[in-house]
Structure formats: C-alpha cells, structure tokens
FILOBA-14758 format. One record per residue (C-alpha): residue in three letters; y, x, z. Coordinates in steps of 0.25 Angstrom, whole numbers, plus 5000, padded with zeros to 4 digits. Example, Ala and Ser with C-alpha at 12.3 -4.5 7.8 and 13.67 -1.06 7.14 Angstrom:
2
ALA498250495031;SER499650555029;
//
This chain:
133
UNK529453655301;UNK528453765301;UNK528753905304;UNK527854015299;UNK527654145306;UNK526954275302;UNK525954345311;UNK527154435316;UNK528054315320;UNK528554325334;UNK528554215345;UNK530054225345;UNK530154115335;UNK529754025346;UNK530754045356;UNK530953975369;UNK532253915364;UNK532253805354;UNK533453745347;UNK533353595343;UNK533753455346;UNK533253415360;UNK531853355360;UNK530453395358;UNK530053495347;UNK528553515343;UNK528053645339;UNK526753665331;UNK526253805329;UNK525053835320;UNK524553985318;UNK523554025308;UNK522954165307;UNK522454235295;UNK521054175296;UNK521654035296;UNK521453995310;UNK522553915316;UNK523053885330;UNK524053775333;UNK525053755344;UNK525953635347;UNK527053625357;UNK528253535359;UNK529553585365;UNK530753505371;UNK532153545366;UNK533153515377;UNK534653515378;UNK535253625386;UNK535653575400;UNK537053655399;UNK537953665387;UNK537653795379;UNK538853875374;UNK539053915359;UNK538854055363;UNK537554025370;UNK537153945357;UNK537554065348;UNK536654155357;UNK535454065356;UNK535654065340;UNK535754215341;UNK534454225349;UNK533754145339;UNK534354215328;UNK533854355334;UNK532354295333;UNK532554315318;UNK532054175315;UNK532954115304;UNK532353965306;UNK532653975321;UNK534054025319;UNK534353915310;UNK533853815320;UNK534653875331;UNK535953875323;UNK535753735319;UNK535453685333;UNK536553765339;UNK537553715329;UNK537153565331;UNK537253585346;UNK538653645346;UNK539753545349;UNK540753635343;UNK540753765336;UNK541853865331;UNK541753945318;UNK541254065325;UNK540053985331;UNK539753915318;UNK539854055310;UNK538854115321;UNK537854005318;UNK538054025303;UNK537854175304;UNK536554155313;UNK535954065302;UNK536454165291;UNK535854285297;UNK534554215301;UNK533954235287;UNK533654085286;UNK534554075273;UNK533554185267;UNK532454085269;UNK532453995257;UNK531553885262;UNK532153745261;UNK531953715276;UNK532653845281;UNK533853815271;UNK533953675276;UNK533953725290;UNK535053815287;UNK535853705280;UNK535653615292;UNK536153715302;UNK537353755293;UNK537653605292;UNK537553585307;UNK538553705309;UNK539553645299;UNK539453505305;UNK539553555320;UNK540753645317;UNK541453735317;UNK542653685325;UNK543753785328;UNK544053805342;
//
C-alpha cells in the first residue's frame, strides 16, 4: 500500500521498529519534487520474532509509542499485530487496544483501505479475547 507524505512529513513514520508477521518486507519509496523529478529507494527488512516473551504491558507501551507518532495507519497496524500476537487478553487490555484505534483518527479517514484495516483489527481483538482472568 502506498503512503503519501507532504513536504512537511517527518521521518518518524519510518521507525526502527516494524510490526508484522516474521519474514521479509520490501519497502519502495518514490519521491517527486515540484518540478516532476523523481528519486527512488528500495530496501528489504527482515521482521524477526523476539527472542524472549514480551509482556502485555510492554506490548501496550509499544502501541502507545506508535500512537504518539500521530500516524493512524501505523497505530492500526500495531494494534492488529499486538492483538494477534497476544495469547490471552483481559477486558482492560482489549479496551486499551480499542481506545488506541479510536483515538488514532483512523476512523475519521473514510478510505476503504483504512476502514478495512480497522475492521480487521477489531475482528482480531474480538477473536483473540477478551478472556477474564
């Protein structure tokens, strides 16, 4: 999926931490200036599983960090991956994930792709829990 930036976009959209299924992810970036000149960069990153188990509190801290970037798409992706990677979640954990999505502003974006991502993330949360402990 393409992500478009303005000239004022910051590099924080490309953080050192990526959330996703283990494996290789290819990234292609194309920049075009006002005169129409373009530059292209391409790279592949490897998403690996952590060597130690990550607690739910650490996962919520990761989601909060992504949410603070102000990137709604990244927040939805982080919530979805955290929900799918969590073996069990209680109601508070699930509500915190739902609150992160709600406050991200992603629901305000009426694009079909964003709404689909939100629906998928909610479906993951619902299917993964919550389970009362």
